[in-house]
Backbone as CSV, one residue per row, in Angstrom:
resi,resn,N_x,N_y,N_z,CA_x,CA_y,CA_z,C_x,C_y,C_z
1,MET,-16.691,20.156,7.818,-17.283,18.972,7.196,-18.567,18.613,7.925
2,PRO,-19.550,18.058,7.220,-20.768,17.584,7.878,-20.445,16.499,8.905
3,ALA,-21.287,16.396,9.917,-21.030,15.454,11.010,-20.940,14.018,10.518
4,ASP,-21.769,13.648,9.532,-21.733,12.260,9.071,-20.450,11.960,8.305
5,VAL,-19.889,12.965,7.602,-18.623,12.767,6.906,-17.480,12.659,7.918
6,LEU,-17.502,13.501,8.951,-16.513,13.407,10.020,-16.543,12.040,10.686
7,ALA,-17.747,11.507,10.909,-17.881,10.199,11.561,-17.340,9.086,10.669
8,ALA,-17.614,9.160,9.364,-17.124,8.135,8.440,-15.602,8.170,8.369
9,ARG,-15.022,9.361,8.289,-13.562,9.495,8.259,-12.952,8.940,9.541
10,ALA,-13.548,9.255,10.696,-13.024,8.768,11.978,-13.043,7.246,12.034
11,LEU,-14.065,6.626,11.455,-14.163,5.168,11.463,-13.071,4.539,10.604
12,VAL,-12.796,5.138,9.444,-11.714,4.652,8.573,-10.374,4.774,9.286
13,ASP,-10.129,5.919,9.928,-8.858,6.133,10.622,-8.703,5.196,11.813
14,GLU,-9.783,4.981,12.546,-9.725,4.090,13.708,-9.398,2.659,13.282
15,ARG,-9.972,2.233,12.176,-9.709,0.879,11.683,-8.231,0.715,11.316
16,TRP,-7.634,1.733,10.699,-6.215,1.689,10.358,-5.360,1.635,11.625
17,GLN,-5.704,2.405,12.633,-4.914,2.433,13.858,-4.959,1.091,14.593
18,ARG,-5.978,0.293,14.352,-6.081,-1.026,14.999,-5.277,-2.093,14.279
19,PHE,-4.765,-1.800,13.086,-4.034,-2.816,12.313,-2.665,-3.058,12.933
20,ALA,-2.364,-4.327,13.212,-1.087,-4.698,13.847,-0.096,-5.237,12.828
21,ASP,-0.406,-6.364,12.177,0.531,-6.907,11.192,-0.165,-7.904,10.280
22,LEU,0.502,-8.200,9.179,0.019,-9.171,8.192,1.222,-9.861,7.585
23,ARG,1.154,-11.181,7.492,2.171,-11.944,6.754,1.443,-12.846,5.781
24,THR,1.953,-12.927,4.566,1.226,-13.660,3.537,2.136,-13.973,2.358
25,LEU,1.717,-14.943,1.557,2.300,-15.154,0.244,1.533,-14.275,-0.723
26,ALA,2.248,-13.473,-1.515,1.601,-12.507,-2.399,2.009,-12.751,-3.841
27,GLY,1.032,-12.716,-4.719,1.292,-12.735,-6.154,1.033,-11.339,-6.694
28,ILE,2.010,-10.747,-7.343,1.912,-9.362,-7.813,2.118,-9.322,-9.323
29,THR,1.197,-8.687,-10.018,1.311,-8.470,-11.457,1.405,-6.973,-11.707
30,ILE,2.436,-6.555,-12.421,2.672,-5.143,-12.697,2.693,-4.945,-14.206
31,ARG,1.832,-4.044,-14.687,1.814,-3.735,-16.118,2.152,-2.274,-16.313
32,ARG,3.184,-2.018,-17.096,3.548,-0.667,-17.515,3.566,-0.653,-19.038
33,GLY,2.595,0.007,-19.642,2.505,0.005,-21.101,2.299,-1.410,-21.611
34,SER,3.180,-1.869,-22.501,3.066,-3.222,-23.049,3.843,-4.248,-22.238
35,ARG,4.573,-3.790,-21.217,5.387,-4.707,-20.414,4.605,-5.186,-19.207
36,GLN,4.694,-6.466,-18.925,4.016,-7.049,-17.768,4.978,-7.956,-17.007
37,ASP,5.071,-7.749,-15.711,5.928,-8.554,-14.847,5.079,-9.229,-13.783
38,ARG,5.443,-10.468,-13.469,4.755,-11.212,-12.411,5.774,-11.624,-11.351
39,LEU,5.427,-11.347,-10.109,6.284,-11.688,-8.983,5.470,-12.442,-7.945
40,THR,6.097,-13.429,-7.329,5.472,-14.170,-6.242,6.462,-14.234,-5.091
41,GLY,5.990,-13.936,-3.895,6.918,-13.974,-2.771,6.243,-13.718,-1.443
42,ALA,7.063,-13.580,-0.420,6.590,-13.379,0.943,6.474,-11.888,1.239
43,LEU,5.361,-11.510,1.851,5.113,-10.113,2.193,4.848,-9.991,3.684
44,LEU,5.541,-9.066,4.330,5.322,-8.732,5.734,4.910,-7.271,5.823
45,LEU,3.860,-6.992,6.586,3.410,-5.629,6.815,3.274,-5.401,8.315
46,GLN,3.767,-4.271,8.785,3.587,-3.885,10.186,2.776,-2.600,10.240
47,GLY,1.720,-2.606,11.071,0.841,-1.458,11.176,1.084,-0.632,12.416
48,PRO,0.341,0.468,12.567,0.575,1.409,13.663,0.332,0.830,15.052
49,LYS,-0.455,-0.224,15.164,-0.685,-0.811,16.483,0.594,-1.406,17.064
50,ARG,1.539,-1.813,16.196,2.800,-2.397,16.642,3.958,-1.410,16.591
51,GLY,3.768,-0.266,15.988,4.860,0.700,15.862,4.779,1.429,14.546
52,ALA,5.925,1.888,14.068,5.954,2.615,12.794,5.613,1.664,11.652
53,PRO,4.724,2.044,10.742,4.403,1.189,9.601,5.651,0.853,8.779
54,ALA,5.769,-0.417,8.397,6.929,-0.887,7.644,6.510,-2.102,6.828
55,LEU,7.351,-2.450,5.835,7.045,-3.603,4.988,8.332,-4.272,4.532
56,ARG,8.191,-5.525,4.123,9.274,-6.257,3.466,8.636,-7.237,2.486
57,PHE,9.165,-7.239,1.265,8.686,-8.166,0.240,9.880,-8.856,-0.381
58,GLU,9.828,-10.184,-0.448,10.869,-10.976,-1.097,10.257,-11.714,-2.271
59,ALA,10.613,-11.288,-3.480,10.153,-11.982,-4.682,11.050,-13.178,-4.931
60,LEU,10.443,-14.346,-5.077,11.194,-15.590,-5.182,11.288,-16.053,-6.633
61,SER,12.420,-16.679,-6.966,12.574,-17.308,-8.270,11.811,-18.623,-8.275
62,PRO,11.578,-19.213,-9.444,10.885,-20.505,-9.486,11.601,-21.593,-8.697
63,PHE,12.894,-21.431,-8.432,13.659,-22.442,-7.712,13.854,-22.106,-6.233
64,GLY,13.263,-20.966,-5.780,13.290,-20.679,-4.356,14.038,-19.442,-3.929
65,PRO,15.305,-19.224,-4.340,16.057,-18.064,-3.850,15.405,-16.752,-4.281
66,PRO,15.518,-15.703,-3.469,14.917,-14.415,-3.841,15.644,-13.763,-5.010
67,ILE,14.893,-13.080,-5.845,15.467,-12.322,-6.958,15.343,-10.819,-6.715
68,LEU,14.455,-10.429,-5.786,14.240,-9.023,-5.463,13.762,-8.929,-4.023
69,ILE,14.342,-7.999,-3.265,13.912,-7.758,-1.891,13.694,-6.263,-1.720
70,VAL,12.536,-5.912,-1.195,12.208,-4.515,-0.921,11.860,-4.383,0.550
71,ALA,12.488,-3.449,1.228,12.186,-3.173,2.630,11.920,-1.690,2.779
72,GLY,10.774,-1.345,3.368,10.413,0.051,3.528,10.090,0.367,4.966
73,ALA,10.604,1.488,5.463,10.372,1.953,6.820,10.408,3.479,6.806
74,PRO,10.033,4.133,7.908,10.027,5.602,7.909,11.376,6.234,7.615
75,ASP,12.480,5.512,7.884,13.806,6.096,7.663,14.358,5.820,6.264
76,GLY,13.633,5.087,5.428,14.104,4.863,4.074,13.598,3.580,3.462
77,VAL,13.860,3.431,2.171,13.458,2.249,1.402,14.712,1.648,0.769
78,THR,14.851,0.332,0.892,15.941,-0.387,0.243,15.359,-1.315,-0.814
79,VAL,15.852,-1.186,-2.036,15.442,-2.067,-3.134,16.683,-2.832,-3.581
80,TRP,16.730,-4.121,-3.292,17.896,-4.959,-3.614,17.522,-5.892,-4.758
81,GLU,18.096,-5.631,-5.916,17.894,-6.504,-7.076,18.948,-7.605,-6.994
82,VAL,18.579,-8.691,-6.366,19.539,-9.763,-6.067,20.135,-10.324,-7.353
83,ALA,19.303,-10.544,-8.349,19.779,-11.157,-9.591,20.783,-10.262,-10.317
84,ARG,20.693,-8.947,-10.129,21.600,-8.008,-10.792,22.737,-7.548,-9.872
85,ASN,22.731,-8.037,-8.666,23.778,-7.713,-7.685,23.914,-6.211,-7.478
86,ARG,22.763,-5.523,-7.358,22.790,-4.099,-7.089,21.621,-3.733,-6.184
87,ALA,21.798,-2.629,-5.457,20.771,-2.188,-4.523,20.666,-0.672,-4.571
88,PHE,19.471,-0.171,-4.235,19.216,1.264,-4.206,18.721,1.635,-2.814
89,LEU,19.315,2.665,-2.236,18.873,3.203,-0.958,18.140,4.509,-1.242
90,LEU,16.855,4.558,-0.888,16.001,5.683,-1.250,15.373,6.293,-0.005
91,PRO,15.049,7.571,-0.041,14.279,8.142,1.062,12.868,7.567,1.060
92,ALA,12.203,7.662,2.190,10.857,7.086,2.311,9.788,8.076,1.870
93,SER,10.113,8.936,0.936,9.177,9.966,0.487,8.271,9.440,-0.613
94,ALA,7.158,10.133,-0.806,6.237,9.741,-1.868,6.888,9.885,-3.233
95,ASP,7.687,10.941,-3.420,8.315,11.156,-4.727,9.334,10.063,-5.034
96,ALA,10.097,9.632,-4.014,11.067,8.556,-4.229,10.361,7.257,-4.588
97,ASN,9.252,6.958,-3.929,8.516,5.739,-4.242,7.897,5.803,-5.635
98,ARG,7.582,7.007,-6.095,7.044,7.130,-7.453,8.070,6.687,-8.481
99,ARG,9.375,6.881,-8.188,10.416,6.539,-9.152,10.528,5.027,-9.366
100,TRP,10.424,4.245,-8.256,10.596,2.799,-8.424,9.269,2.062,-8.500
101,LEU,8.231,2.601,-7.829,6.947,1.925,-7.792,5.998,2.435,-8.865
102,GLY,6.124,3.727,-9.206,5.208,4.321,-10.169,4.037,5.024,-9.525
103,LEU,3.949,4.982,-8.170,2.889,5.658,-7.437,3.520,6.550,-6.377
104,ALA,3.041,7.781,-6.291,3.598,8.722,-5.321,2.952,8.483,-3.964
105,LEU,3.445,7.462,-3.260,2.913,7.085,-1.952,4.051,6.983,-0.947
106,GLY,3.854,7.555,0.236,4.804,7.334,1.298,4.694,5.907,1.809
107,VAL,5.664,5.484,2.616,5.655,4.113,3.127,4.393,3.847,3.943
108,ASP,3.972,4.811,4.771,2.771,4.624,5.581,1.549,4.346,4.710
109,ASP,1.395,5.140,3.646,0.236,4.964,2.769,0.310,3.646,2.009
110,LEU,1.505,3.244,1.587,1.659,1.987,0.855,1.332,0.804,1.751
111,VAL,1.831,0.808,2.986,1.519,-0.265,3.931,0.010,-0.323,4.178
112,ALA,-0.596,0.843,4.366,-2.037,0.873,4.625,-2.822,0.253,3.476
113,LEU,-2.520,0.639,2.244,-3.264,0.116,1.103,-3.068,-1.385,0.944
114,LEU,-1.831,-1.862,1.115,-1.579,-3.300,0.981,-2.285,-4.103,2.073
115,ALA,-2.567,-3.456,3.189,-3.282,-4.130,4.271,-4.794,-3.953,4.173
116,GLY,-5.242,-3.202,3.158,-6.677,-2.993,2.989,-7.215,-1.804,3.757
117,HIS,-6.348,-0.837,4.040,-6.749,0.351,4.790,-6.448,1.603,3.971
118,VAL,-6.932,2.726,4.464,-6.664,4.017,3.841,-6.304,5.011,4.934
119,ARG,-5.185,5.723,4.733,-4.850,6.833,5.618,-5.467,8.096,5.011
120,THR,-6.470,8.638,5.659,-7.094,9.846,5.139,-6.180,11.046,5.392
121,PHE,-6.463,12.155,4.721,-5.669,13.357,4.910,-5.601,13.709,6.392
122,ALA,-4.418,14.074,6.860,-4.245,14.406,8.272,-5.049,15.649,8.650
123,ASP,-5.062,16.632,7.789,-5.779,17.877,8.061,-6.605,18.263,6.840
124,PRO,-7.713,17.562,6.603,-8.512,17.881,5.421,-9.086,19.291,5.507
125,LEU,-9.178,19.933,4.361,-9.725,21.282,4.297,-11.242,21.272,4.225
126,GLY,-11.802,20.130,3.860,-13.248,20.026,3.764,-13.647,18.637,3.311
127,GLY,-14.934,18.400,3.289,-15.430,17.100,2.859,-16.915,17.160,2.585
128,ARG,-17.392,16.176,1.832,-18.818,16.145,1.507,-19.226,14.721,1.179
129,ARG,-20.516,14.479,1.260,-21.074,13.195,0.832,-21.536,13.330,-0.607
130,LEU,-21.208,12.318,-1.427,-21.577,12.340,-2.834,-22.762,11.414,-3.083
131,GLU,-23.458,11.677,-4.155,-24.586,10.829,-4.531,-24.088,9.417,-4.859
132,PRO,-24.811,8.376,-4.435,-24.397,7.001,-4.776,-24.306,6.804,-6.284
133,ASP,-23.309,6.019,-6.698,-23.171,5.682,-8.111,-23.191,4.166,-8.249
134,ALA,-22.650,3.651,-9.338,-22.672,2.206,-9.568,-21.889,1.437,-8.509
135,HIS,-20.980,2.112,-7.818,-20.168,1.449,-6.792,-20.692,1.684,-5.382
136,GLY,-21.784,2.432,-5.251,-22.375,2.651,-3.945,-22.142,4.049,-3.410
137,PRO,-22.461,4.277,-2.140,-22.276,5.597,-1.532,-20.805,5.901,-1.292
138,SER,-20.461,7.191,-1.257,-19.070,7.575,-1.066,-18.995,8.945,-0.401
139,ILE,-17.816,9.227,0.146,-17.524,10.551,0.676,-16.281,11.076,-0.028
140,GLU,-16.147,12.398,-0.062,-14.974,13.018,-0.659,-14.319,13.925,0.367
141,LEU,-13.000,13.781,0.512,-12.215,14.631,1.404,-11.295,15.481,0.555
142,ARG,-11.185,16.752,0.912,-10.346,17.672,0.154,-9.132,18.058,0.984
143,GLY,-7.930,17.844,0.424,-6.697,18.191,1.103,-6.027,19.374,0.442
144,PRO,-4.854,19.774,0.919,-4.172,20.935,0.354,-3.827,20.775,-1.124
145,ASP,-3.565,19.533,-1.560,-3.078,19.322,-2.927,-3.937,18.364,-3.737
146,GLY,-5.096,17.968,-3.240,-5.890,17.020,-4.003,-7.097,16.539,-3.224
147,THR,-7.676,15.434,-3.690,-8.881,14.891,-3.076,-8.752,13.382,-2.890
148,GLN,-9.487,12.873,-1.919,-9.668,11.437,-1.725,-11.167,11.155,-1.773
149,ARG,-11.554,10.208,-2.619,-12.947,9.758,-2.636,-12.975,8.318,-2.172
150,LEU,-13.801,8.042,-1.159,-13.842,6.721,-0.549,-15.246,6.146,-0.639
151,TRP,-15.353,4.949,-1.210,-16.572,4.162,-1.162,-16.393,3.180,-0.002
152,LEU,-17.225,3.253,1.009,-16.964,2.452,2.199,-18.242,1.944,2.831
153,ASP,-18.049,0.905,3.648,-19.102,0.378,4.501,-19.061,1.197,5.797
154,GLU,-20.039,2.046,6.003,-19.997,2.948,7.146,-20.346,2.257,8.454
155,ALA,-20.695,0.991,8.413,-20.897,0.239,9.651,-19.569,-0.279,10.197
156,THR,-18.601,-0.537,9.298,-17.323,-1.127,9.714,-16.120,-0.235,9.423
157,GLY,-16.265,0.715,8.523,-15.129,1.529,8.108,-14.291,0.884,7.033
158,ARG,-14.726,-0.246,6.510,-13.969,-0.947,5.474,-14.179,-0.263,4.122
159,VAL,-13.070,0.121,3.476,-13.134,0.826,2.199,-13.136,-0.191,1.062
160,ASN,-14.069,-0.040,0.135,-14.150,-0.935,-1.017,-13.442,-0.372,-2.243
161,ARG,-13.349,0.963,-2.291,-12.796,1.607,-3.486,-12.287,2.993,-3.078
162,LEU,-11.194,3.395,-3.689,-10.593,4.686,-3.379,-10.120,5.340,-4.663
163,GLU,-10.389,6.619,-4.817,-9.784,7.412,-5.879,-9.021,8.548,-5.219
164,TRP,-7.722,8.604,-5.506,-6.838,9.561,-4.866,-6.261,10.451,-5.955
165,ALA,-6.745,11.677,-6.041,-6.296,12.618,-7.059,-5.376,13.634,-6.399
166,GLN,-4.088,13.357,-6.455,-3.097,14.240,-5.845,-1.755,14.018,-6.516
167,GLY,-1.034,15.095,-6.786,0.302,14.966,-7.342,0.298,14.507,-8.789
168,LYS,1.406,13.866,-9.181,1.627,13.523,-10.583,1.000,12.186,-10.975
169,THR,0.619,11.379,-10.011,0.096,10.054,-10.363,-1.209,9.770,-9.618
170,PRO,-2.301,10.455,-9.950,-3.591,10.102,-9.345,-3.941,8.658,-9.687
171,PHE,-4.538,7.939,-8.738,-4.772,6.521,-8.945,-6.083,6.093,-8.298
172,ARG,-6.464,4.859,-8.632,-7.656,4.229,-8.069,-7.237,2.919,-7.412
173,ALA,-7.764,2.648,-6.246,-7.532,1.373,-5.567,-8.872,0.676,-5.373
174,THR,-8.913,-0.610,-5.702,-10.125,-1.425,-5.533,-9.767,-2.636,-4.687
175,PHE,-10.568,-2.900,-3.658,-10.308,-3.997,-2.739,-11.377,-5.076,-2.901
176,GLU,-10.927,-6.318,-2.998,-11.848,-7.466,-3.010,-11.785,-8.105,-1.630
177,TRP,-12.934,-8.148,-0.953,-12.959,-8.607,0.436,-13.528,-10.008,0.556
178,PRO,-13.003,-10.813,1.480,-13.594,-12.134,1.738,-14.930,-11.974,2.455
179,ALA,-15.670,-13.063,2.530,-16.980,-13.006,3.177,-16.854,-12.692,4.664
180,LYS,-15.805,-13.217,5.301,-15.616,-12.956,6.727,-14.573,-11.867,6.927
181,GLU,-14.461,-11.376,8.141,-13.515,-10.320,8.452,-12.092,-10.813,8.255
182,GLY,-11.237,-9.951,7.759,-9.845,-10.328,7.505,-9.243,-9.426,6.468
183,PRO,-8.028,-9.723,6.014,-7.386,-8.893,5.001,-8.069,-9.072,3.645
184,PRO,-7.843,-8.151,2.724,-8.446,-8.291,1.393,-7.888,-9.507,0.659
185,ALA,-8.724,-10.122,-0.164,-8.251,-11.237,-0.985,-7.377,-10.730,-2.120
186,SER,-7.682,-9.533,-2.620,-6.876,-8.945,-3.691,-7.029,-7.433,-3.672
187,ILE,-6.051,-6.769,-4.272,-6.034,-5.312,-4.369,-5.619,-4.948,-5.790
188,GLU,-6.272,-3.960,-6.353,-5.899,-3.458,-7.669,-5.602,-1.972,-7.555
189,LEU,-4.415,-1.573,-7.998,-4.014,-0.172,-8.021,-3.802,0.218,-9.478
190,VAL,-4.498,1.244,-9.934,-4.438,1.656,-11.336,-4.301,3.163,-11.388
191,THR,-3.293,3.688,-12.093,-3.211,5.127,-12.292,-4.344,5.551,-13.220
192,LEU,-4.866,6.754,-12.985,-6.036,7.188,-13.735,-5.732,7.428,-15.201
193,ASP,-4.452,7.593,-15.557,-4.108,7.732,-16.977,-3.841,6.387,-17.647
194,GLY,-3.957,5.289,-16.875,-3.795,3.957,-17.441,-2.366,3.526,-17.693
195,SER,-1.379,4.303,-17.235,0.018,3.960,-17.514,0.549,2.843,-16.626
196,LEU,-0.109,2.586,-15.494,0.365,1.574,-14.552,-0.810,0.827,-13.962
197,GLU,-0.682,-0.502,-13.907,-1.659,-1.346,-13.229,-0.905,-2.320,-12.334
198,VAL,-1.296,-2.376,-11.084,-0.701,-3.311,-10.130,-1.825,-4.139,-9.513
199,ARG,-1.718,-5.447,-9.622,-2.706,-6.343,-9.013,-1.994,-7.244,-8.014
200,VAL,-2.525,-7.281,-6.817,-1.931,-8.052,-5.728,-2.972,-9.041,-5.228
201,ARG,-2.588,-10.319,-5.140,-3.498,-11.348,-4.624,-2.780,-12.121,-3.524
202,TYR,-3.489,-12.346,-2.415,-2.892,-12.990,-1.248,-3.314,-14.452,-1.137
203,GLN,-2.375,-15.274,-0.646,-2.647,-16.683,-0.371,-2.304,-16.969,1.084
204,ARG,-3.215,-17.550,1.799,-3.049,-17.939,3.208,-2.549,-16.770,4.071
205,PRO,-3.203,-15.610,4.021,-2.763,-14.484,4.842,-3.014,-14.739,6.328
206,GLN,-2.119,-14.240,7.153,-2.245,-14.356,8.605,-2.208,-12.965,9.217
207,MET,-3.266,-12.623,9.931,-3.334,-11.336,10.618,-2.860,-11.494,12.054
208,ASP,-2.214,-10.455,12.573,-1.815,-10.394,13.982,-1.019,-11.628,14.403
209,SER,-0.079,-12.043,13.556,0.724,-13.231,13.871,1.845,-12.919,14.854
210,GLY,2.158,-11.626,15.042,3.203,-11.247,15.983,4.595,-11.647,15.539
211,PHE,4.883,-11.591,14.232,6.209,-11.981,13.748,7.272,-11.039,14.323
212,ASP,8.504,-11.513,14.349,9.621,-10.745,14.875,9.854,-9.511,13.998
213,ALA,9.816,-8.327,14.603,9.987,-7.089,13.838,11.347,-7.007,13.163
214,ALA,12.326,-7.780,13.658,13.659,-7.772,13.037,13.605,-8.298,11.607
215,LEU,12.564,-9.066,11.262,12.433,-9.577,9.899,12.197,-8.472,8.888
216,LEU,11.771,-7.297,9.355,11.496,-6.188,8.452,12.757,-5.458,8.016
217,THR,13.844,-5.651,8.740,15.081,-4.947,8.402,15.808,-5.669,7.275
218,LEU,16.618,-4.910,6.537,17.359,-5.470,5.409,18.757,-4.869,5.384
219,SER,19.757,-5.723,5.501,21.154,-5.304,5.403,21.731,-5.887,4.116
220,VAL,22.137,-5.031,3.222,22.692,-5.483,1.945,24.119,-5.964,2.183
221,PRO,24.473,-7.182,1.759,25.804,-7.721,2.028,26.900,-7.029,1.220
222,LYS,28.128,-7.224,1.663,29.260,-6.674,0.939,29.353,-7.314,-0.451
223,GLY,29.886,-6.563,-1.393,30.009,-7.056,-2.753,28.880,-6.657,-3.657
224,VAL,27.778,-6.141,-3.062,26.651,-5.680,-3.855,26.861,-4.208,-4.212
225,GLU,26.663,-3.860,-5.471,26.785,-2.460,-5.884,25.615,-1.661,-5.308
226,ILE,25.936,-0.622,-4.529,24.912,0.152,-3.847,24.887,1.581,-4.381
227,GLN,23.698,2.033,-4.748,23.500,3.420,-5.148,22.668,4.106,-4.067
228,ASP,23.307,5.024,-3.357,22.655,5.728,-2.252,22.021,7.004,-2.804
229,CYS,20.692,7.030,-2.878,19.965,8.162,-3.449,19.273,8.989,-2.369
230,ARG,19.634,8.787,-1.117,18.968,9.514,-0.035,19.479,10.956,0.057
């Protein structure tokens, strides 16, 4: 890869490695075909600076109690549909996440995107700088099974837009950034075939709050129907 592309990739990776944690109220809108769901709840993200990337999201009912809880870590993903009294135990693989989320992303990549970061290919086969377009300058990284195109601020490593063409669900991520440094105000994830749109907007996000890591764990209580798909 050209030296300037290597430098841009290193800056993106370094920024991700500095991410510690994020806690926020999140509003999530998910559209699949003609169906649209809206969820509001508490989101916790843990980044590599504090340990293994992990997440927990609790979607709340209008009256307060959670209706859905999702916890993801390197050892697996738990999806507890509280209102239906059932839970699914899934591996933390990209293919497993594609089944429930609709995007083939591992837990590390999902945490990174929700925090406004991008994990570039671990061992890219090549890379190049592309001509600026309507969204600005960008670089392209080529991996064993696809490509990543990143539109970024090369002074900070902050990515404004990402196109990830790999596997069965290539997608685009767009980040809306506040004027000052901090987490993104909103994130949009859209599959390139238009079958899925996910919009996430944060309210009162707190970076590096140092929350108790035990909050990321999820133990499904007795009496809940559990389907173990690991």
